[in-house]
C-alpha positions, 0 to 999 in steps of 0.5 A: 855523114853529116847527120850527127853534126846536124843533130848536135847543132840542131839541139844546141840552137834549139836550147839557146834560141832565146839568145838569137831568135828575136828582133833587137829592134823590137825587143823590150830591153827591160825584160831582157835585163830581168832575164839575163842581168849578168849578161846585160851588165857585161854588155853595158860595160863594153866600149865601142872598140871592144864591141868592134873587136868581138865582132871581128873575132868569133873565137874571142866572142865565144869565149867572152860569152861562155859565162852567160851562154854555156854552149858558146864555145861548143857552138863556135866549134860546131860551126868550123869546117875544113878548107877544101883542097885547091887545084890550080887552074889558070884560064887562058888570057882574056877569060877575065875580060869584063869580070870585076876583080873580087868576082874573078877571085871567087870564080877561080877559087870556086873552080879550083875546089871542084873535082875534075869529073870530065863531065859537061857542065850546067851553070844554074842562074848563070847571069852573064855566064862568068863561071861558065867561061872559067869552067869551059876554058879550064876543063875544055868542056861544054857548058849550058848556062841557064839564066832568067834574063834574056839580056844577060843571056845575050851578053854572055853569049856574045862574050863566049863566042868572042872567046871561042868557048862552047858555052850555050845560053838558054833563057829559062825560069829556074823554078819552072818544071821546064828547066828540069829538061836541062839537067842530065844524068851525065852532067856536073851542075853548079851554082855560085851564090844562087839565092835562097830557093834558087839553089834549093830548086837545083838540088831538088831537080838534080836529085829528081833527075839523078844527076851525077854531080852538083856543087853549090855555094849557098847565098841569101837564105832568106830569099824564099817563096814561103813565109817560113823556111821549108826544111829539105832533109828528113832530120830538119823536118823533125826539128823543133826550130821554125825559121822566119825570113828574119831568122834566115837573114842572120847568117848574112849579117857578116861584120866588116870593118867600116870607115868612120863615115859609114859607121856614123851614117849607120848610127844616124839612120838607125837611131833616127828609126828607133827614135821615131819608133819610140815616138809612134809607140807613145802616140798610138799606145802600142808596143808594136815596132813600126818599120819604115821604108828605105830612106834616101841618105840625103834626107838624114842631113835634114835632121831627126824632125824632118825624118819623123815627118817623112816617116809619119807620112809614109806610115800615114800617121799624123804628128801632133804639134808640140812634140819634143823631138830632141827627147825622142832623138835621145831615146833613139840613141839610147836604144841604138846603144843596146841594139848594137849590143844585143846584135853582138850576142846574136853574132855568136849564132850567125855561122852556126845557123848557116851551118845548120842550113848547109847541113840540112842541104847536105843531109838531104843529098845524103838521104838521096844516095849522094856522097857529100863534102862540105868545106870552104873554097876561099877566105872570107875577105874574098867572100863571106859566103865561102861554103861549098857543098859538093855531092856525087851520086853513088855508083 
């Protein structure tokens, strides 16, 4: 039963929301420093190397933040899950044709963690049907692959026929009630990295049709149709947490070791954005953060002043003459320094918040009379979205 875990995690996240439910870009650092002087002093003393080390070691980060956030180690512990046992299933030669290497590793690991229920498969949001290929080949079972884009259906269908696999593609909208016709009681439905409401829709429809089994690896929790997160389980509906799309992005902000070029490019772009934001706040006498659209990286080579003119044009803002662009660029660089350190604090909550979302789904399935398991199906280098929820209808 996942209810006790969810309740405990929910309480801790609610108690600590001031440390994660904010936007570092728009936060007033002086107010943060006033509320948490010791924490800010510690953050200010971190070198860039220490910052990188903590980002790559969640346990060390939890231990380091414990003096300032008493629940830090508990949060880390509550976010731990077991590895799922793997059954080695080697597909026949040729099944991997056209599938990128990293995706192939994910498919093999996901398939290896699934129980063999000897049921036909439904592949939800199938794309070109890569997962369906693997399932059909290793379980000797038919697969129905539901995909929205006709071109992907056509491509997947051609590949399956060449391989002699019983994979049937159907073009359909996973959000439409018509897609429910493809969910059958004696069936195992699967979705590997279906985004946001797409995998939520699958779980809801499986419950509605009393499907025998469903296995998903959730992804992109922020890709939802409503402005705020809609809880699935009765427990989550009672929670004090209200999650915005910005909050739902936090679990996806996985830190990776980037090369110097990538790090430098990020520094330039983010400091330019923050510098422009500081400038516009003064010009408009506003405290509101002003986001600007995605920028072509080549524009960054033209310098901060050119970026400001581009951003001002995009936001229909007139820049007066005589602006000291060097000063505002320096302001942006100072803000970047603190944004990076405030993001470090939020990293403590990345996996715990993801587990809150996963346990909401698990509790929903348990409340619907399903037996549920949750665990990881591969190591993070293969994919950071390595959690798998498996649910089987109780007899």
